[in-house]
N, CA, C and O atoms as a CHARMM CRD file, in Angstrom:
* protein
*
  296
    1    1 UNK  N     86.49200 112.96300  87.06400 PROA 1      0.00000
    2    1 UNK  CA    87.86700 112.52100  87.07900 PROA 1      0.00000
    3    1 UNK  C     88.38300 112.49200  88.51700 PROA 1      0.00000
    4    1 UNK  O     88.12800 113.40100  89.30800 PROA 1      0.00000
    5    2 UNK  N     89.09900 111.44500  88.82400 PROA 2      0.00000
    6    2 UNK  CA    89.62100 111.29200  90.17800 PROA 2      0.00000
    7    2 UNK  C     91.07000 111.72500  90.29600 PROA 2      0.00000
    8    2 UNK  O     91.58000 111.87900  91.40600 PROA 2      0.00000
    9    3 UNK  N     91.73800 111.92200  89.17600 PROA 3      0.00000
   10    3 UNK  CA    93.14700 112.28600  89.20100 PROA 3      0.00000
   11    3 UNK  C     94.06100 111.07900  89.30300 PROA 3      0.00000
   12    3 UNK  O     95.28100 111.23900  89.35200 PROA 3      0.00000
   13    4 UNK  N     93.50200 109.87200  89.33500 PROA 4      0.00000
   14    4 UNK  CA    94.29900 108.65100  89.39800 PROA 4      0.00000
   15    4 UNK  C     95.01000 108.42300  88.05900 PROA 4      0.00000
   16    4 UNK  O     94.45200 108.73900  87.00800 PROA 4      0.00000
   17    5 UNK  N     96.23200 107.88000  88.08100 PROA 5      0.00000
   18    5 UNK  CA    96.94700 107.59800  86.83900 PROA 5      0.00000
   19    5 UNK  C     96.22900 106.51400  86.03700 PROA 5      0.00000
   20    5 UNK  O     95.72700 105.54500  86.60500 PROA 5      0.00000
   21    6 UNK  N     96.18300 106.68000  84.72400 PROA 6      0.00000
   22    6 UNK  CA    95.53700 105.70600  83.84400 PROA 6      0.00000
   23    6 UNK  C     96.62000 104.90700  83.13000 PROA 6      0.00000
   24    6 UNK  O     97.39700 105.48000  82.36600 PROA 6      0.00000
   25    7 UNK  N     96.69200 103.59400  83.36200 PROA 7      0.00000
   26    7 UNK  CA    97.68800 102.76800  82.67700 PROA 7      0.00000
   27    7 UNK  C     97.47800 102.82100  81.17100 PROA 7      0.00000
   28    7 UNK  O     96.36000 102.64100  80.68700 PROA 7      0.00000
   29    8 UNK  N     98.56600 103.07100  80.42600 PROA 8      0.00000
   30    8 UNK  CA    98.42300 103.22400  78.98500 PROA 8      0.00000
   31    8 UNK  C     99.61500 102.71500  78.17900 PROA 8      0.00000
   32    8 UNK  O     99.59800 102.80600  76.95200 PROA 8      0.00000
   33    9 UNK  N    100.63100 102.19200  78.82100 PROA 9      0.00000
   34    9 UNK  CA   101.81900 101.72900  78.10500 PROA 9      0.00000
   35    9 UNK  C    102.05600 100.24500  78.34300 PROA 9      0.00000
   36    9 UNK  O    101.88500  99.75500  79.46000 PROA 9      0.00000
   37   10 UNK  N    102.44900  99.53200  77.29600 PROA 10     0.00000
   38   10 UNK  CA   102.80900  98.12200  77.41400 PROA 10     0.00000
   39   10 UNK  C    104.15000  97.94500  76.70800 PROA 10     0.00000
   40   10 UNK  O    104.37700  98.51900  75.64300 PROA 10     0.00000
   41   11 UNK  N    105.03300  97.15000  77.30200 PROA 11     0.00000
   42   11 UNK  CA   106.37800  96.96600  76.76500 PROA 11     0.00000
   43   11 UNK  C    106.38200  95.82700  75.73900 PROA 11     0.00000
   44   11 UNK  O    106.81400  94.71400  76.03800 PROA 11     0.00000
   45   12 UNK  N    105.89700  96.11900  74.53500 PROA 12     0.00000
   46   12 UNK  CA   105.83700  95.11600  73.46800 PROA 12     0.00000
   47   12 UNK  C    107.22400  94.69400  73.01300 PROA 12     0.00000
   48   12 UNK  O    107.42700  93.54300  72.62600 PROA 12     0.00000
   49   13 UNK  N    108.17200  95.60600  73.05400 PROA 13     0.00000
   50   13 UNK  CA   109.53700  95.27600  72.63800 PROA 13     0.00000
   51   13 UNK  C    110.13200  94.20200  73.54000 PROA 13     0.00000
   52   13 UNK  O    110.71100  93.22900  73.05600 PROA 13     0.00000
   53   14 UNK  N    109.98900  94.37700  74.84600 PROA 14     0.00000
   54   14 UNK  CA   110.53300  93.39100  75.78400 PROA 14     0.00000
   55   14 UNK  C    109.82900  92.04300  75.62500 PROA 14     0.00000
   56   14 UNK  O    110.48300  91.00100  75.65600 PROA 14     0.00000
   57   15 UNK  N    108.49800  92.05200  75.45300 PROA 15     0.00000
   58   15 UNK  CA   107.77400  90.79900  75.26300 PROA 15     0.00000
   59   15 UNK  C    108.23900  90.08800  73.99100 PROA 15     0.00000
   60   15 UNK  O    108.42500  88.87100  73.99300 PROA 15     0.00000
   61   16 UNK  N    108.42600  90.84100  72.91000 PROA 16     0.00000
   62   16 UNK  CA   108.88200  90.25400  71.64200 PROA 16     0.00000
   63   16 UNK  C    110.30000  89.71200  71.76200 PROA 16     0.00000
   64   16 UNK  O    110.58900  88.61300  71.28800 PROA 16     0.00000
   65   17 UNK  N    111.17700  90.47200  72.38900 PROA 17     0.00000
   66   17 UNK  CA   112.56400  90.04500  72.56900 PROA 17     0.00000
   67   17 UNK  C    112.63500  88.77500  73.41500 PROA 17     0.00000
   68   17 UNK  O    113.36500  87.84500  73.07500 PROA 17     0.00000
   69   18 UNK  N    111.89100  88.73100  74.49900 PROA 18     0.00000
   70   18 UNK  CA   111.87600  87.53900  75.34800 PROA 18     0.00000
   71   18 UNK  C    111.34600  86.32800  74.59100 PROA 18     0.00000
   72   18 UNK  O    111.82900  85.21300  74.78800 PROA 18     0.00000
   73   19 UNK  N    110.37000  86.53600  73.73700 PROA 19     0.00000
   74   19 UNK  CA   109.79300  85.43900  72.96800 PROA 19     0.00000
   75   19 UNK  C    110.81500  84.87600  71.98000 PROA 19     0.00000
   76   19 UNK  O    110.97000  83.66000  71.86400 PROA 19     0.00000
   77   20 UNK  N    111.51400  85.77100  71.26700 PROA 20     0.00000
   78   20 UNK  CA   112.46800  85.35200  70.24700 PROA 20     0.00000
   79   20 UNK  C    113.76500  84.81900  70.86000 PROA 20     0.00000
   80   20 UNK  O    114.25700  83.76800  70.45200 PROA 20     0.00000
   81   21 UNK  N    114.31000  85.53200  71.82600 PROA 21     0.00000
   82   21 UNK  CA   115.62500  85.18000  72.35700 PROA 21     0.00000
   83   21 UNK  C    115.60000  84.17800  73.50800 PROA 21     0.00000
   84   21 UNK  O    116.54800  83.41200  73.68100 PROA 21     0.00000
   85   22 UNK  N    114.52200  84.17700  74.29800 PROA 22     0.00000
   86   22 UNK  CA   114.48400  83.32600  75.48400 PROA 22     0.00000
   87   22 UNK  C    113.35500  82.29400  75.44500 PROA 22     0.00000
   88   22 UNK  O    113.17900  81.52400  76.38800 PROA 22     0.00000
   89   23 UNK  N    112.59100  82.28400  74.34400 PROA 23     0.00000
   90   23 UNK  CA   111.47400  81.35300  74.16500 PROA 23     0.00000
   91   23 UNK  C    110.44300  81.48200  75.29400 PROA 23     0.00000
   92   23 UNK  O    109.86000  80.48700  75.72700 PROA 23     0.00000
   93   24 UNK  N    110.22500  82.71800  75.76700 PROA 24     0.00000
   94   24 UNK  CA   109.21700  82.99800  76.78400 PROA 24     0.00000
   95   24 UNK  C    107.99000  83.54800  76.06900 PROA 24     0.00000
   96   24 UNK  O    108.00800  84.67000  75.56200 PROA 24     0.00000
   97   25 UNK  N    106.92600  82.75200  76.03200 PROA 25     0.00000
   98   25 UNK  CA   105.70000  83.15700  75.34800 PROA 25     0.00000
   99   25 UNK  C    105.07700  84.36000  76.05300 PROA 25     0.00000
  100   25 UNK  O    105.01600  84.39100  77.28200 PROA 25     0.00000
  101   26 UNK  N    104.61200  85.35300  75.28400 PROA 26     0.00000
  102   26 UNK  CA   103.96000  86.51700  75.90400 PROA 26     0.00000
  103   26 UNK  C    102.72900  86.08700  76.70100 PROA 26     0.00000
  104   26 UNK  O    102.08200  85.09900  76.35400 PROA 26     0.00000
  105   27 UNK  N    102.40600  86.81100  77.75200 PROA 27     0.00000
  106   27 UNK  CA   101.24800  86.44500  78.57000 PROA 27     0.00000
  107   27 UNK  C     99.93900  86.61800  77.81200 PROA 27     0.00000
  108   27 UNK  O     99.85200  87.39800  76.86300 PROA 27     0.00000
  109   28 UNK  N     98.93300  85.88500  78.24300 PROA 28     0.00000
  110   28 UNK  CA    97.61300  85.98500  77.62500 PROA 28     0.00000
  111   28 UNK  C     97.00400  87.36200  77.86400 PROA 28     0.00000
  112   28 UNK  O     96.27200  87.88000  77.02000 PROA 28     0.00000
  113   29 UNK  N     97.30800  87.94700  79.01000 PROA 29     0.00000
  114   29 UNK  CA    96.81100  89.28100  79.34500 PROA 29     0.00000
  115   29 UNK  C     97.99500  90.16700  79.72000 PROA 29     0.00000
  116   29 UNK  O     98.35300  90.26200  80.89400 PROA 29     0.00000
  117   30 UNK  N     98.61200  90.82400  78.71300 PROA 30     0.00000
  118   30 UNK  CA    99.73000  91.71600  79.05400 PROA 30     0.00000
  119   30 UNK  C     99.26700  92.82300  80.00200 PROA 30     0.00000
  120   30 UNK  O     98.07900  93.13300  80.08300 PROA 30     0.00000
  121   31 UNK  N    100.21300  93.40100  80.70400 PROA 31     0.00000
  122   31 UNK  CA    99.89300  94.41800  81.70400 PROA 31     0.00000
  123   31 UNK  C    100.25300  95.80200  81.18100 PROA 31     0.00000
  124   31 UNK  O    101.37900  96.04800  80.74900 PROA 31     0.00000
  125   32 UNK  N     99.27200  96.70100  81.22900 PROA 32     0.00000
  126   32 UNK  CA    99.50800  98.11000  80.91900 PROA 32     0.00000
  127   32 UNK  C    100.06100  98.76800  82.16900 PROA 32     0.00000
  128   32 UNK  O     99.74700  98.35400  83.28500 PROA 32     0.00000
  129   33 UNK  N    100.89000  99.80100  81.98400 PROA 33     0.00000
  130   33 UNK  CA   101.42500 100.49400  83.15000 PROA 33     0.00000
  131   33 UNK  C    101.43600 101.99300  82.93700 PROA 33     0.00000
  132   33 UNK  O    101.41300 102.48300  81.80800 PROA 33     0.00000
  133   34 UNK  N    101.47200 102.69900  84.03300 PROA 34     0.00000
  134   34 UNK  CA   101.62400 104.14700  84.05700 PROA 34     0.00000
  135   34 UNK  C    102.82200 104.41400  84.95400 PROA 34     0.00000
  136   34 UNK  O    102.83700 104.00100  86.11400 PROA 34     0.00000
  137   35 UNK  N    103.82900 105.10600  84.42100 PROA 35     0.00000
  138   35 UNK  CA   105.06200 105.35300  85.17000 PROA 35     0.00000
  139   35 UNK  C    105.40300 106.83500  85.16100 PROA 35     0.00000
  140   35 UNK  O    104.94500 107.59400  84.30700 PROA 35     0.00000
  141   36 UNK  N    106.22100 107.22800  86.13800 PROA 36     0.00000
  142   36 UNK  CA   106.73800 108.59300  86.14000 PROA 36     0.00000
  143   36 UNK  C    107.63000 108.78300  84.92300 PROA 36     0.00000
  144   36 UNK  O    108.27500 107.83400  84.47700 PROA 36     0.00000
  145   37 UNK  N    107.67700 109.98400  84.38300 PROA 37     0.00000
  146   37 UNK  CA   108.45000 110.24900  83.16300 PROA 37     0.00000
  147   37 UNK  C    109.94400 110.40800  83.40100 PROA 37     0.00000
  148   37 UNK  O    110.73600 110.35100  82.46000 PROA 37     0.00000
  149   38 UNK  N    110.32900 110.60600  84.64800 PROA 38     0.00000
  150   38 UNK  CA   111.73800 110.80200  84.97600 PROA 38     0.00000
  151   38 UNK  C    112.23900 109.67000  85.85900 PROA 38     0.00000
  152   38 UNK  O    111.45500 109.04600  86.57600 PROA 38     0.00000
  153   39 UNK  N    113.55400 109.39800  85.81400 PROA 39     0.00000
  154   39 UNK  CA   114.10500 108.34700  86.66400 PROA 39     0.00000
  155   39 UNK  C    113.74800 108.60600  88.11300 PROA 39     0.00000
  156   39 UNK  O    113.75200 109.75800  88.54700 PROA 39     0.00000
  157   40 UNK  N    113.44800 107.59700  88.85100 PROA 40     0.00000
  158   40 UNK  CA   113.62200 106.16100  88.62000 PROA 40     0.00000
  159   40 UNK  C    112.44000 105.48500  87.92100 PROA 40     0.00000
  160   40 UNK  O    112.31200 104.26400  88.01900 PROA 40     0.00000
  161   41 UNK  N    111.57700 106.21600  87.22600 PROA 41     0.00000
  162   41 UNK  CA   110.44800 105.65800  86.46400 PROA 41     0.00000
  163   41 UNK  C    109.54600 104.79300  87.34400 PROA 41     0.00000
  164   41 UNK  O    109.20600 103.66500  86.98800 PROA 41     0.00000
  165   42 UNK  N    109.17500 105.33000  88.47000 PROA 42     0.00000
  166   42 UNK  CA   108.32400 104.61800  89.41800 PROA 42     0.00000
  167   42 UNK  C    106.99100 104.27600  88.77700 PROA 42     0.00000
  168   42 UNK  O    106.37100 105.12000  88.12900 PROA 42     0.00000
  169   43 UNK  N    106.54800 103.03100  88.95800 PROA 43     0.00000
  170   43 UNK  CA   105.25300 102.59900  88.43100 PROA 43     0.00000
  171   43 UNK  C    104.14600 103.14300  89.32000 PROA 43     0.00000
  172   43 UNK  O    104.14600 102.93200  90.53300 PROA 43     0.00000
  173   44 UNK  N    103.19900 103.84800  88.70000 PROA 44     0.00000
  174   44 UNK  CA   102.09200 104.45000  89.43400 PROA 44     0.00000
  175   44 UNK  C    100.86700 103.54900  89.46300 PROA 44     0.00000
  176   44 UNK  O    100.15200 103.49600  90.46300 PROA 44     0.00000
  177   45 UNK  N    100.62300 102.83300  88.35400 PROA 45     0.00000
  178   45 UNK  CA    99.44900 101.96300  88.27200 PROA 45     0.00000
  179   45 UNK  C     99.65700 100.93100  87.16600 PROA 45     0.00000
  180   45 UNK  O    100.38700 101.17600  86.20600 PROA 45     0.00000
  181   46 UNK  N     99.01000  99.78100  87.31000 PROA 46     0.00000
  182   46 UNK  CA    99.04200  98.73400  86.28500 PROA 46     0.00000
  183   46 UNK  C     97.64500  98.14700  86.13700 PROA 46     0.00000
  184   46 UNK  O     96.84200  98.18900  87.06900 PROA 46     0.00000
  185   47 UNK  N     97.36200  97.59600  84.95200 PROA 47     0.00000
  186   47 UNK  CA    96.06400  96.97100  84.70900 PROA 47     0.00000
  187   47 UNK  C     96.22300  95.96500  83.57000 PROA 47     0.00000
  188   47 UNK  O     96.93200  96.24800  82.60400 PROA 47     0.00000
  189   48 UNK  N     95.57800  94.79000  83.65900 PROA 48     0.00000
  190   48 UNK  CA    95.71400  93.80500  82.58300 PROA 48     0.00000
  191   48 UNK  C     94.92000  94.20600  81.33800 PROA 48     0.00000
  192   48 UNK  O     93.90900  94.90400  81.42400 PROA 48     0.00000
  193   49 UNK  N     95.40100  93.74900  80.18100 PROA 49     0.00000
  194   49 UNK  CA    94.68500  93.93500  78.91800 PROA 49     0.00000
  195   49 UNK  C     94.10600  92.56500  78.56500 PROA 49     0.00000
  196   49 UNK  O     94.85300  91.63900  78.24800 PROA 49     0.00000
  197   50 UNK  N     92.80200  92.43400  78.61600 PROA 50     0.00000
  198   50 UNK  CA    92.14500  91.15200  78.39700 PROA 50     0.00000
  199   50 UNK  C     91.72600  90.98900  76.93600 PROA 50     0.00000
  200   50 UNK  O     91.45200  91.96500  76.23800 PROA 50     0.00000
  201   51 UNK  N     91.68400  89.73400  76.49700 PROA 51     0.00000
  202   51 UNK  CA    91.19900  89.44800  75.15200 PROA 51     0.00000
  203   51 UNK  C     89.69100  89.61300  75.10900 PROA 51     0.00000
  204   51 UNK  O     88.97900  89.17900  76.01500 PROA 51     0.00000
  205   52 UNK  N     89.21400  90.24600  74.04500 PROA 52     0.00000
  206   52 UNK  CA    87.77600  90.42200  73.86000 PROA 52     0.00000
  207   52 UNK  C     87.12900  89.05700  73.71500 PROA 52     0.00000
  208   52 UNK  O     87.69100  88.22900  72.99800 PROA 52     0.00000
  209   53 UNK  N     86.03500  88.76000  74.31100 PROA 53     0.00000
  210   53 UNK  CA    85.06900  89.62900  74.99800 PROA 53     0.00000
  211   53 UNK  C     85.32400  89.75800  76.50400 PROA 53     0.00000
  212   53 UNK  O     84.51800  90.37200  77.20300 PROA 53     0.00000
  213   54 UNK  N     86.41600  89.20000  77.01700 PROA 54     0.00000
  214   54 UNK  CA    86.73100  89.33700  78.44600 PROA 54     0.00000
  215   54 UNK  C     87.05500  90.79000  78.78200 PROA 54     0.00000
  216   54 UNK  O     87.38900  91.58600  77.90400 PROA 54     0.00000
  217   55 UNK  N     86.95200  91.11200  80.03600 PROA 55     0.00000
  218   55 UNK  CA    87.31900  92.44200  80.50500 PROA 55     0.00000
  219   55 UNK  C     87.90800  92.32000  81.90900 PROA 55     0.00000
  220   55 UNK  O     87.63200  91.34400  82.60700 PROA 55     0.00000
  221   56 UNK  N     88.72000  93.30200  82.33500 PROA 56     0.00000
  222   56 UNK  CA    89.31000  93.22600  83.67300 PROA 56     0.00000
  223   56 UNK  C     88.27800  93.56900  84.75300 PROA 56     0.00000
  224   56 UNK  O     87.79100  94.69800  84.81500 PROA 56     0.00000
  225   57 UNK  N     87.95200  92.60300  85.59200 PROA 57     0.00000
  226   57 UNK  CA    86.99900  92.81900  86.68400 PROA 57     0.00000
  227   57 UNK  C     87.78200  92.94000  87.99000 PROA 57     0.00000
  228   57 UNK  O     88.65600  92.12700  88.28800 PROA 57     0.00000
  229   58 UNK  N     87.44900  93.96300  88.75200 PROA 58     0.00000
  230   58 UNK  CA    88.08800  94.19500  90.05100 PROA 58     0.00000
  231   58 UNK  C     87.67000  93.08700  91.01000 PROA 58     0.00000
  232   58 UNK  O     86.48100  92.81400  91.17200 PROA 58     0.00000
  233   59 UNK  N     88.66200  92.44400  91.65200 PROA 59     0.00000
  234   59 UNK  CA    88.37200  91.35100  92.58800 PROA 59     0.00000
  235   59 UNK  C     88.82500  91.66500  94.01200 PROA 59     0.00000
  236   59 UNK  O     88.61900  90.86000  94.92000 PROA 59     0.00000
  237   60 UNK  N     89.43700  92.82300  94.20800 PROA 60     0.00000
  238   60 UNK  CA    89.85200  93.21600  95.55400 PROA 60     0.00000
  239   60 UNK  C     91.32900  93.55000  95.62800 PROA 60     0.00000
  240   60 UNK  O     92.14100  93.01000  94.87700 PROA 60     0.00000
  241   61 UNK  N     91.65900  94.42900  96.52400 PROA 61     0.00000
  242   61 UNK  CA    93.04600  94.83700  96.70000 PROA 61     0.00000
  243   61 UNK  C     93.26900  96.25900  96.21900 PROA 61     0.00000
  244   61 UNK  O     92.32700  97.04400  96.10500 PROA 61     0.00000
  245   62 UNK  N     94.51200  96.57800  95.94100 PROA 62     0.00000
  246   62 UNK  CA    94.89900  97.91900  95.49500 PROA 62     0.00000
  247   62 UNK  C     94.39700  98.15600  94.07000 PROA 62     0.00000
  248   62 UNK  O     94.78500  97.43300  93.15200 PROA 62     0.00000
  249   63 UNK  N     93.55200  99.14500  93.87900 PROA 63     0.00000
  250   63 UNK  CA    92.96600  99.39300  92.55200 PROA 63     0.00000
  251   63 UNK  C     94.01300  99.81100  91.52600 PROA 63     0.00000
  252   63 UNK  O     93.73300  99.79700  90.32800 PROA 63     0.00000
  253   64 UNK  N     95.20400 100.17900  91.96700 PROA 64     0.00000
  254   64 UNK  CA    96.26800 100.57600  91.04600 PROA 64     0.00000
  255   64 UNK  C     97.16500  99.41200  90.65600 PROA 64     0.00000
  256   64 UNK  O     98.17100  99.61500  89.97600 PROA 64     0.00000
  257   65 UNK  N     96.82200  98.19100  91.07500 PROA 65     0.00000
  258   65 UNK  CA    97.64600  97.01500  90.78700 PROA 65     0.00000
  259   65 UNK  C     96.91000  96.03500  89.88900 PROA 65     0.00000
  260   65 UNK  O     95.73200  95.75100  90.10400 PROA 65     0.00000
  261   66 UNK  N     97.60300  95.52100  88.88900 PROA 66     0.00000
  262   66 UNK  CA    96.99700  94.53800  87.97800 PROA 66     0.00000
  263   66 UNK  C     96.59700  93.27300  88.72000 PROA 66     0.00000
  264   66 UNK  O     95.72300  92.54200  88.25400 PROA 66     0.00000
  265   67 UNK  N     97.21800  92.99600  89.87100 PROA 67     0.00000
  266   67 UNK  CA    96.86900  91.81200  90.65900 PROA 67     0.00000
  267   67 UNK  C     95.45500  91.89300  91.24000 PROA 67     0.00000
  268   67 UNK  O     94.90500  90.87400  91.65900 PROA 67     0.00000
  269   68 UNK  N     94.86900  93.07300  91.27200 PROA 68     0.00000
  270   68 UNK  CA    93.52900  93.26100  91.82700 PROA 68     0.00000
  271   68 UNK  C     92.44000  92.99700  90.78400 PROA 68     0.00000
  272   68 UNK  O     91.25700  93.16400  91.07900 PROA 68     0.00000
  273   69 UNK  N     92.81800  92.58900  89.57800 PROA 69     0.00000
  274   69 UNK  CA    91.86500  92.37100  88.49900 PROA 69     0.00000
  275   69 UNK  C     92.01500  90.96900  87.91800 PROA 69     0.00000
  276   69 UNK  O     93.11100  90.40700  87.92900 PROA 69     0.00000
  277   70 UNK  N     90.93800  90.41000  87.41700 PROA 70     0.00000
  278   70 UNK  CA    90.95000  89.14000  86.70100 PROA 70     0.00000
  279   70 UNK  C     90.19300  89.33100  85.38700 PROA 70     0.00000
  280   70 UNK  O     89.18700  90.03700  85.34200 PROA 70     0.00000
  281   71 UNK  N     90.67700  88.70300  84.32900 PROA 71     0.00000
  282   71 UNK  CA    89.98000  88.75200  83.03900 PROA 71     0.00000
  283   71 UNK  C     88.80500  87.79300  83.09500 PROA 71     0.00000
  284   71 UNK  O     88.98100  86.59100  83.29600 PROA 71     0.00000
  285   72 UNK  N     87.61300  88.32600  82.91800 PROA 72     0.00000
  286   72 UNK  CA    86.39900  87.51500  82.98800 PROA 72     0.00000
  287   72 UNK  C     85.47700  87.83500  81.81500 PROA 72     0.00000
  288   72 UNK  O     85.53900  88.91600  81.23000 PROA 72     0.00000
  289   73 UNK  N     84.62800  86.87800  81.49000 PROA 73     0.00000
  290   73 UNK  CA    83.57600  87.10100  80.47900 PROA 73     0.00000
  291   73 UNK  C     82.28500  87.32400  81.24500 PROA 73     0.00000
  292   73 UNK  O     82.08700  86.75300  82.31700 PROA 73     0.00000
  293   74 UNK  N     81.43000  88.13300  80.71100 PROA 74     0.00000
  294   74 UNK  CA    80.18500  88.41800  81.39900 PROA 74     0.00000
  295   74 UNK  C     79.15300  87.35900  81.17900 PROA 74     0.00000
  296   74 UNK  O     78.04200  87.46100  81.70000 PROA 74     0.00000
């Protein structure tokens, strides 16, 4: 274990509300996040959730940012 935060939460309520009220389709790869439990709820890490059989492959950058990953098939 490295002690790095593991992204584990996704805001399904906000995605659903945006879809119904604002006609914003949810993303193909929603982003999981890990945040501090107390205000200001700083985001510690994010990672995309890919559709099977794809998986998030690291492509470079900050390993704690979802932007550093792309959903790819092997």
